[in-house]
C-alpha positions as CSV (number, residue, x, y, z in Angstrom):
1,M,194.0,217.2,87.2
2,G,192.5,214.0,85.9
3,I,188.7,212.8,85.5
4,A,189.6,210.4,88.9
5,S,189.2,211.4,92.7
6,I,189.4,208.4,95.2
7,S,188.9,208.2,99.0
8,V,189.5,205.5,101.0
9,G,188.5,204.4,104.7
10,Y,189.5,202.0,107.2
11,R,188.1,201.0,111.1
12,K,189.3,198.7,113.6
13,E,187.2,198.6,116.6
14,D,188.2,196.0,119.8
15,R,186.7,195.8,123.3
16,N,187.2,193.0,126.0
17,G,184.3,191.3,127.0
18,W,182.7,192.8,129.7
19,A,181.1,189.9,131.6
20,K,183.6,187.3,132.5
21,N,182.6,183.8,131.9
22,L,184.0,180.5,133.8
23,T,183.2,178.0,131.3
24,G,184.6,180.1,127.7
25,P,185.2,183.1,126.1
26,D,184.3,186.5,128.3
27,L,180.8,187.9,126.5
28,G,180.1,191.3,125.2
29,A,183.8,191.4,123.6
30,K,183.9,193.3,119.8
31,D,186.6,193.1,117.3
32,K,185.8,194.5,113.7
33,E,187.5,195.6,110.8
34,A,186.3,197.4,107.8
35,Y,187.3,199.4,105.1
36,R,186.1,201.5,102.3
37,L,187.1,202.7,98.5
38,A,185.2,205.4,96.9
39,A,185.8,206.6,93.6
40,T,184.7,209.5,91.3
41,L,185.2,209.1,87.7
42,D,183.8,212.7,85.7
43,F,184.0,211.0,82.3
44,S,182.5,214.6,80.7
45,K,180.3,217.6,82.2
46,D,177.6,215.3,81.3
47,F,178.4,211.8,82.6
48,K,179.8,210.8,86.0
49,V,180.2,207.5,87.5
50,D,180.5,206.9,91.2
51,Y,181.8,203.8,92.6
52,T,181.9,202.5,96.2
53,Y,183.4,199.1,97.8
54,D,183.2,198.2,101.6
55,H,184.5,195.1,103.1
56,S,183.9,194.1,106.9
57,E,184.9,191.4,109.3
58,I,183.2,190.7,112.7
59,N,184.7,188.6,115.2
60,N,182.9,189.2,118.9
61,T,181.5,187.2,121.7
62,P,177.3,187.7,122.3
63,A,175.9,189.7,125.0
64,P,175.2,187.5,128.0
65,T,172.5,185.8,128.3
66,S,170.7,185.1,131.8
67,L,168.1,183.1,133.5
68,Y,166.2,186.0,134.7
69,S,163.4,183.5,136.1
70,L,162.0,180.2,136.1
71,E,158.4,181.6,135.3
72,G,157.1,182.1,132.3
73,W,153.8,182.1,130.3
74,S,152.9,178.5,130.9
75,G,153.8,178.7,134.8
76,G,157.2,176.8,135.5
77,L,159.6,174.2,135.3
78,K,157.7,172.2,138.2
79,T,154.0,172.5,135.8
80,F,155.1,172.6,132.2
81,W,155.5,169.4,131.9
82,L,152.5,168.1,133.6
83,P,150.1,168.3,130.4
84,F,152.5,165.5,128.8
85,A,152.1,163.1,131.8
86,S,150.3,160.4,129.6
87,A,153.2,160.8,126.9
88,F,156.0,160.6,130.0
89,G,154.9,157.8,132.5
90,G,152.6,159.3,134.2
91,T,152.1,162.6,136.9
92,F,154.6,160.6,139.5
93,V,157.7,161.2,136.6
94,V,156.7,164.4,134.9
95,T,156.7,165.8,138.4
96,A,159.9,164.7,139.0
97,L,161.3,165.8,135.9
98,G,160.0,169.3,136.3
99,N,161.4,169.4,139.7
100,A,164.9,168.1,138.9
101,Q,165.0,170.6,136.2
102,H,163.6,173.5,138.6
103,N,166.4,172.8,141.0
104,A,169.3,172.5,138.7
105,M,168.6,175.8,137.1
106,L,167.8,177.7,140.1
107,P,171.1,178.8,141.3
108,Y,171.4,180.7,137.9
109,V,168.7,183.1,138.3
110,T,169.4,186.6,138.5
111,Q,167.2,189.7,138.4
112,T,170.0,192.0,137.7
113,R,172.8,192.4,135.1
114,P,175.3,190.2,135.7
115,D,179.2,190.6,135.8
116,T,179.7,186.7,135.4
117,V,178.2,184.2,133.7
118,S,178.7,180.6,133.0
119,T,177.7,179.0,129.3
120,N,178.3,175.3,128.3
121,G,178.5,175.5,124.3
122,S,182.2,173.3,124.5
123,A,182.4,174.4,120.9
124,G,182.7,178.3,121.5
125,I,180.8,180.5,121.9
126,F,181.0,183.4,119.1
127,E,179.2,185.9,116.4
128,R,181.1,186.4,113.4
129,S,180.4,187.5,109.7
130,R,181.8,189.0,106.8
131,T,180.5,190.9,104.4
132,E,181.6,192.5,101.1
133,G,179.4,194.9,98.9
134,H,179.7,197.2,95.6
135,A,177.5,200.0,94.8
136,L,177.7,201.8,91.5
137,V,176.0,205.2,90.8
138,A,175.9,206.5,86.7
139,D,174.2,209.8,86.0
140,Y,173.9,211.1,82.6
141,K,172.7,214.6,81.8
142,L,170.3,214.5,78.7
143,N,169.9,218.1,78.9
144,D,169.4,221.2,81.2
145,R,166.3,219.7,82.5
146,N,166.8,216.1,82.3
147,E,168.7,213.2,83.5
148,L,168.9,209.3,83.3
149,K,170.5,207.9,86.7
150,Y,171.2,204.2,86.6
151,I,172.4,202.9,90.6
152,F,173.4,199.1,91.0
153,S,173.9,197.1,94.2
154,T,175.3,193.8,95.2
155,R,176.2,192.5,98.4
156,K,177.2,189.3,99.8
157,M,177.6,187.8,103.3
158,R,178.3,185.0,105.8
159,Y,177.1,184.7,109.5
160,N,177.8,182.2,111.7
161,D,177.2,182.3,115.2
162,R,177.3,179.7,118.6
163,Q,175.5,181.0,121.2
164,D,173.9,179.2,124.7
165,I,170.8,180.8,125.5
166,D,169.7,179.5,128.7
167,G,171.5,181.8,131.0
168,T,173.1,178.2,132.7
169,P,176.5,176.1,132.3
170,V,173.7,172.6,133.2
171,N,174.3,169.8,131.3
172,F,171.8,167.6,133.1
173,A,169.2,167.4,135.9
174,T,169.2,164.0,137.6
175,V,165.3,162.8,138.0
176,F,166.3,159.2,139.2
177,P,169.4,157.7,139.9
178,G,170.4,156.7,136.0
179,F,168.0,158.9,134.5
180,L,169.6,162.1,133.7
181,A,167.3,164.7,131.6
182,G,169.4,167.2,129.5
183,L,169.2,171.0,129.7
184,N,171.1,172.4,126.8
185,V,169.6,175.1,125.2
186,Y,172.9,175.9,122.2
187,Y,173.0,176.5,118.8
188,D,175.2,176.8,116.1
189,R,173.9,179.1,113.0
190,L,175.2,179.3,109.3
191,T,174.1,181.6,107.0
192,D,175.3,182.8,103.3
193,Y,173.4,185.3,101.7
194,K,173.2,187.2,98.4
195,Q,171.2,190.1,97.7
196,D,171.4,192.6,93.9
197,S,169.6,195.5,93.3
198,H,169.2,198.3,89.7
199,E,167.2,200.4,89.7
200,L,166.9,203.4,86.7
201,Q,165.6,206.7,87.2
202,W,164.7,209.4,84.7
203,I,164.4,212.8,86.6
204,G,163.5,216.5,84.9
205,N,161.7,219.7,85.3
206,I,159.0,221.7,83.0
207,D,158.6,225.1,84.1
208,R,156.4,224.4,87.5
209,L,156.6,220.8,87.6
210,K,159.2,218.3,88.5
211,Y,159.1,214.8,87.5
212,V,161.0,211.3,88.2
213,L,160.2,207.9,87.0
214,G,161.7,204.8,87.9
215,L,162.1,201.3,87.7
216,Y,163.9,198.8,90.4
217,N,164.6,195.1,90.8
218,F,165.9,193.2,93.4
219,K,166.7,189.8,94.2
220,D,167.8,187.6,97.4
221,D,168.9,184.3,98.3
222,G,169.9,182.9,101.4
223,T,170.3,179.7,103.3
224,T,170.4,178.9,106.7
225,V,171.9,175.6,108.3
226,G,171.8,175.1,112.2
227,A,172.7,172.7,114.4
228,Q,170.6,172.8,117.7
229,N,170.7,170.9,121.5
230,F,167.7,172.0,123.0
231,D,167.6,168.8,125.7
232,L,165.5,171.6,127.6
233,F,162.2,170.3,125.9
234,L,163.5,166.9,125.2
235,G,164.7,167.0,121.6
236,G,167.9,166.1,121.8
237,P,170.5,167.2,118.9
238,I,168.8,168.1,115.7
239,R,169.4,170.4,112.4
240,S,167.0,172.9,111.4
241,D,167.6,174.1,107.7
242,Y,165.7,176.6,105.5
243,S,166.4,178.5,102.6
244,S,164.3,182.1,101.2
245,R,164.9,183.8,98.1
246,T,162.9,187.0,96.7
247,N,162.3,188.5,93.1
248,T,161.0,192.6,93.6
249,K,160.1,194.0,90.2
250,A,158.5,197.3,91.2
251,W,158.0,201.0,88.8
252,Y,157.5,204.3,90.6
253,G,156.4,207.7,89.4
254,Q,156.4,211.6,91.2
255,L,155.0,214.4,90.6
256,D,156.1,218.5,92.1
257,Y,153.4,221.1,90.9
258,A,153.8,224.7,92.3
259,L,150.5,225.6,92.3
260,A,151.6,229.1,93.1
261,E,154.1,230.8,94.7
262,A,153.9,229.6,98.1
263,W,151.9,226.7,97.2
264,T,153.3,222.8,95.7
265,A,151.7,219.7,95.2
266,T,153.4,216.5,95.1
267,A,151.8,213.1,93.6
268,G,152.8,210.0,93.3
269,V,152.6,205.8,92.7
270,R,154.3,202.6,93.4
271,Q,153.3,199.3,91.7
272,T,155.2,196.5,93.6
273,R,155.4,192.3,92.3
274,E,157.2,190.3,94.5
275,E,158.0,186.5,93.9
276,K,158.9,185.0,97.3
277,G,160.0,181.5,98.0
278,G,162.1,178.9,100.2
279,W,162.2,175.3,101.2
280,T,162.8,174.2,104.5
281,H,163.9,170.9,106.4
282,R,164.4,169.8,110.1
283,F,166.0,166.1,111.3
284,N,167.3,164.3,114.2
285,T,171.2,164.0,113.9
286,T,173.9,161.4,115.9
287,G,175.1,163.9,118.2
288,Y,175.6,167.6,118.2
289,D,176.2,168.7,114.1
290,G,176.6,165.3,113.9
291,P,174.8,163.1,109.9
292,F,172.0,162.9,109.5
293,K,169.6,160.0,111.6
294,S,165.9,160.2,111.1
295,N,163.6,163.2,109.6
296,I,161.3,165.2,111.4
297,F,159.9,166.9,108.6
298,G,160.5,168.3,105.3
299,P,162.4,169.0,102.9
300,V,159.2,170.6,101.5
301,D,159.6,173.8,99.0
302,Y,157.1,176.8,98.6
303,N,156.4,179.6,96.6
304,A,153.9,182.5,96.1
305,T,153.5,186.1,94.3
306,F,152.6,188.9,96.0
307,S,151.6,192.5,94.6
308,G,150.5,195.6,95.6
309,T,149.7,199.4,94.8
310,T,151.0,202.2,97.0
311,P,149.9,205.8,95.6
312,M,150.6,209.2,97.9
313,A,149.7,212.7,97.9
314,A,151.1,215.4,99.6
315,L,150.4,219.3,99.9
316,A,153.4,222.1,101.2
317,F,152.8,226.0,102.0
318,K,155.6,228.1,102.5
319,Y,153.5,230.6,105.0
320,S,156.6,232.8,105.5
321,D,160.6,232.6,104.8
322,T,160.7,230.7,108.0
323,T,157.5,228.9,108.4
324,N,156.2,225.7,105.9
325,L,153.6,223.3,106.4
326,Y,152.8,220.2,104.9
327,A,150.3,217.7,104.7
328,R,150.7,214.2,103.5
329,V,148.7,210.9,103.1
330,A,150.2,207.3,101.7
331,K,149.4,204.2,101.6
332,G,151.7,201.3,102.7
333,F,152.7,197.6,101.3
334,K,154.8,194.9,103.3
335,S,155.1,192.0,101.2
336,G,154.1,188.9,102.6
337,G,155.7,185.5,102.9
338,F,156.8,182.2,104.6
339,S,157.5,181.1,108.2
340,S,160.4,179.3,106.8
341,E,161.5,178.3,110.7
342,L,158.0,176.2,111.2
343,T,158.3,172.3,111.4
344,S,154.3,171.7,109.8
345,K,152.5,171.6,106.8
346,A,151.8,175.2,108.1
347,V,154.6,176.3,106.5
348,L,153.3,176.0,103.3
349,T,150.8,178.4,103.6
350,P,152.0,182.3,103.5
351,Y,150.6,185.1,105.5
352,K,149.6,187.9,103.1
353,P,151.1,191.5,102.5
354,Q,150.4,194.2,105.2
355,T,148.9,197.1,104.0
356,S,148.5,200.6,105.8
357,V,147.2,204.1,105.3
358,S,149.0,207.0,106.7
359,V,148.5,210.5,107.1
360,E,150.7,213.1,108.4
361,L,150.6,216.8,109.3
362,G,153.4,218.9,110.0
363,V,154.9,222.5,110.5
364,K,158.3,223.0,110.1
365,N,159.9,226.7,111.7
366,S,163.4,228.7,111.8
367,F,163.9,231.2,113.6
368,F,166.4,234.3,115.4
369,N,168.4,234.4,111.8
370,N,168.3,230.6,111.5
371,R,169.8,229.9,114.9
372,A,166.9,228.3,116.1
373,Q,164.8,225.3,114.7
374,L,161.5,223.4,115.5
375,N,159.6,221.0,113.7
376,A,156.3,219.5,114.6
377,A,154.3,216.8,113.3
378,I,150.9,214.7,114.4
379,F,150.9,211.6,112.3
380,Q,147.9,208.4,112.5
381,N,148.6,205.1,110.9
382,K,146.1,202.4,109.9
383,I,147.4,198.5,109.5
384,S,145.5,196.0,107.8
385,D,146.2,192.0,107.6
386,Q,149.3,193.2,110.6
387,Q,152.0,190.4,110.5
388,L,152.5,189.5,114.0
389,T,154.4,187.1,115.7
390,Q,152.4,184.4,117.3
391,L,152.9,181.0,119.4
392,V,152.0,177.1,117.9
393,P,149.6,176.2,120.6
394,A,151.3,174.0,123.3
395,S,154.7,174.7,121.9
396,T,157.5,177.0,122.0
397,E,157.5,178.0,118.1
398,S,157.0,180.7,116.5
399,F,155.7,181.7,113.6
400,L,153.8,185.0,111.2
401,S,150.7,185.4,111.2
402,N,148.0,188.6,109.7
403,A,146.2,188.5,113.3
404,G,145.0,191.7,113.5
405,K,144.1,196.0,112.5
406,S,146.2,198.1,114.7
407,T,146.3,201.9,114.7
408,Y,149.3,203.6,115.6
409,K,149.0,208.0,116.6
410,G,150.8,210.1,118.1
411,L,153.5,213.3,117.6
412,E,156.6,214.3,117.1
413,L,158.7,217.6,117.8
414,E,162.4,218.2,116.8
415,G,164.3,221.1,117.2
416,A,167.9,222.7,117.3
417,L,169.3,226.4,119.0
418,I,172.8,227.9,118.8
419,P,172.6,229.9,122.1
420,V,175.9,231.2,121.2
421,E,178.4,230.8,118.5
422,G,180.3,227.4,118.9
423,W,177.1,225.9,121.2
424,K,174.2,223.8,119.6
425,V,171.5,222.0,121.5
426,Q,169.3,219.4,119.7
427,G,166.4,217.5,121.2
428,S,163.5,215.6,120.3
429,Y,160.6,214.0,121.6
430,G,157.9,211.6,120.6
431,Y,154.4,210.3,121.8
432,L,152.6,207.1,120.6
433,D,149.9,205.9,121.2
434,T,148.9,202.1,119.6
435,K,145.8,200.3,119.6
436,Y,144.3,197.1,118.0
437,G,141.3,197.1,116.4
438,S,141.2,193.4,115.9
439,Y,143.5,190.5,116.8
440,I,142.8,186.9,116.4
441,D,144.5,184.7,118.6
442,N,144.0,181.3,119.8
443,A,141.5,181.3,123.3
444,L,143.8,181.1,126.0
445,N,140.8,180.1,128.3
446,I,138.0,178.2,126.2
447,A,138.3,174.7,126.0
448,G,140.1,173.7,122.4
449,R,141.5,177.3,122.4
450,P,139.5,178.3,119.1
451,L,140.5,181.5,117.2
452,I,138.7,184.6,118.5
453,D,139.6,188.2,118.4
454,T,141.5,189.6,121.6
455,A,142.1,193.2,120.6
456,S,140.7,194.2,124.0
457,N,142.7,192.8,125.9
458,K,146.5,193.1,123.6
459,L,149.5,195.3,124.0
460,A,151.5,196.1,121.0
461,P,154.9,195.1,121.7
462,Y,157.6,197.2,120.8
463,A,155.8,200.6,121.1
464,P,156.8,203.1,123.5
465,K,154.5,206.1,124.4
466,N,157.6,208.3,125.2
467,T,160.7,208.7,123.7
468,A,163.0,211.6,124.1
469,S,166.8,212.8,123.4
470,L,169.3,215.7,123.8
471,T,172.5,216.4,122.6
472,V,174.7,219.1,123.8
473,D,177.7,220.0,121.7
474,G,179.6,222.4,122.8
475,R,183.1,224.4,121.8
476,L,185.6,224.6,125.0
477,T,188.4,226.3,123.5
478,K,190.5,226.9,120.2
479,T,194.0,225.7,120.2
480,A,196.9,225.3,118.5
481,W,196.3,221.6,118.6
482,G,192.7,221.9,117.5
483,T,189.8,222.7,118.4
484,L,188.2,221.1,122.0
485,R,184.5,220.2,122.3
486,A,182.2,218.4,124.8
487,I,179.1,216.4,123.7
488,V,177.3,215.1,125.9
489,D,173.3,212.7,124.9
490,Y,170.8,212.0,126.5
491,T,168.4,209.4,125.2
492,Y,165.1,207.9,127.3
493,V,162.8,205.1,126.2
494,S,159.8,204.3,128.3
495,S,158.7,200.8,129.1
496,T,157.0,198.3,126.4
497,Y,156.8,194.9,125.8
498,L,158.6,191.9,124.0
499,Y,155.7,190.3,122.5
500,S,151.9,191.3,121.7
501,V,151.0,190.9,125.3
502,N,147.6,189.9,127.2
503,K,146.6,192.7,129.8
504,D,144.6,190.0,132.1
505,L,145.4,186.3,131.4
506,R,142.0,185.9,133.3
507,A,140.2,187.6,130.5
508,S,137.1,186.2,128.7
509,N,138.9,187.4,125.7
510,A,142.5,186.4,126.9
511,G,144.5,184.8,124.0
512,G,148.1,183.5,122.6
513,S,150.1,183.0,126.1
514,Y,152.2,186.3,126.5
515,S,151.3,188.3,129.4
516,A,152.3,192.2,130.2
517,A,153.1,191.6,133.7
518,L,155.9,188.9,132.4
519,D,157.0,190.0,129.1
520,S,157.6,193.9,129.5
521,I,161.2,195.7,129.3
522,P,161.4,198.7,132.1
523,A,161.7,202.3,130.4
524,L,165.4,202.8,129.6
525,T,167.6,206.1,130.0
526,N,171.7,206.5,129.0
527,V,174.0,209.3,129.0
528,N,176.7,209.5,127.0
529,F,180.3,211.6,127.3
530,K,182.7,212.4,125.0
531,L,185.5,215.3,124.6
532,L,187.3,216.0,121.5
533,L,189.7,217.3,119.8
534,A,189.4,218.0,115.6
535,G,191.2,219.0,113.3
536,I,194.4,218.2,115.1
537,P,197.5,219.4,112.2
538,V,199.7,216.2,111.8
539,G,201.7,217.3,108.8
540,G,200.9,217.3,105.1
541,P,197.2,217.4,103.6
542,G,195.6,215.4,106.4
543,S,194.6,216.0,110.3
544,A,193.4,214.0,113.1
545,D,190.6,214.2,115.5
546,L,190.8,212.5,118.8
547,A,188.0,211.4,121.7
548,I,187.9,210.3,124.9
549,W,184.6,209.0,125.6
550,V,181.9,207.0,128.3
551,K,179.2,205.7,127.7
552,N,176.5,204.7,129.9
553,V,177.6,207.6,132.3
554,S,175.2,206.4,135.2
555,D,175.6,202.5,134.5
556,E,172.2,201.5,134.4
557,K,171.3,198.5,134.4
558,K,168.3,197.7,132.9
559,Q,166.9,194.7,130.9
560,M,166.6,195.3,127.4
561,Q,165.5,192.4,125.5
562,G,164.6,188.6,126.5
563,I,162.9,185.2,125.7
564,D,159.6,184.0,127.4
565,F,160.1,180.4,126.8
566,G,157.1,179.6,128.3
567,M,158.5,177.5,131.5
568,L,161.8,180.2,132.0
569,R,162.5,183.7,130.8
570,T,166.2,185.2,130.0
571,A,167.2,188.3,129.7
572,N,169.7,190.9,127.9
573,W,171.1,194.0,129.6
574,Q,172.1,197.5,129.0
575,E,176.0,197.4,128.7
576,P,178.0,198.6,132.0
577,R,179.8,202.0,131.9
578,S,182.7,201.8,129.4
579,Y,185.7,203.8,128.2
580,G,187.5,204.4,125.4
581,M,189.4,206.6,123.0
582,T,188.7,207.0,119.1
583,L,191.4,208.2,116.6
584,N,190.4,209.6,113.0
585,Y,192.8,210.9,110.7
586,K,191.6,212.4,107.2
587,W,193.2,213.5,104.1
């Protein structure tokens, strides 16, 4: 036998685009390839090293973006330009400009999932990435009670995407004869990113006490260069380039102590220090993705250091062989940073760390000789200096800010049941209640738009009140060709919002720009089905699995994402029902 064991994996995925593009490649296409090598080296009974290498390449086309509405948080194109009348030749000119843009884009408005789209990215529409990673875990057993573990990881990625995000193929709108206004919203980003991490752990136990002590270091560095042609905002071709870097150092420790036969107490702490920095530069170019023409902002450099100490404590009680209860309280820390895409001196001011205090009470049960499990938990998470995306007043430029305080509370249920041999049913349900305690934003209905507390008029983004899932996995039959199984899974997510939105734009404490009436995502459901023939004998040491599957069985057509540009809104949609086949071979 030798000291080494090796495994190799390979994956290939191809799919045609599901939205026909009349002016470019079909959108929603996938072309993914990945492989992985893993090796375990047992140098001795006390020393083992695990190494993993992975590589992936993606050459997709983006999901289609459609023009959902010619109305956004600022009204519509017909009125959007009116505040700028004095700068653009008076009310008559800007009214003609808004009407021309509106009329040119109007034929492309759709509030249902499109089967056919048109884009105006003459240089191509795509999403491409190349990722490579190495990971190593070295485990050395000092004695029967103590071991040292070293964990290393490095990863680098190059990501390039070119996208048209206005949902139309229109290049120009005719304002007056001879006066054309551009309508492109098109960009090309190229990002190079690398990260490295090192972690050293000492793990051990002394009678009733278990402990772990650790040191952690993380570094990353990324640079994005981006050509943009946002003619819809009369900006002309520009470049938006920025970079970010992080250097994190942390130490942590955790103790688990058996107070009695049924009681276990846990205490831990982590101390983190992060240095963050970067640079930003935006400039006009001669033509799209052309040479430097004139400066807009920067280049500027920035740097800051953030730190946080996060203790936690937990108490577990084994009520019986089938029931366990626990309580946990912990402080959380999310580092501060910079809004690197901002093009004003505000980019030099970092947003502060976000902190939280979370409390959780739960119970885990098993029944019927472990043929059924039911777990339940209630939780509350209080957040301070919450990092939220806001708009720069009178612009479409966003930035991160410590805008508020909030409380997230709710419950989670999850369970599993084996009704008969070969069949398993799993399900989960979550309830979430979110409320802002404070939310500082620019007033919407007060002259000068001062900063005010808008909390009572705000709703949180991406915080659905109800979520649920159900999976049924059943063995239909056993044959000489393998075991035939049927698998059905169902998910539900209730309605939520794209941004922190105003309940009522007319309220005295309305702030920011976004509206619950405009910037919502409807409740989403999805059902997938798979017919799996597992363990197919193919000769030799290996076996194969063959699956035929259907995704989005009921062909749901709801909006999943979108952007509110102010004068218009775009949408992205659930993918249509699709069919496929997957073949796996293991040896």
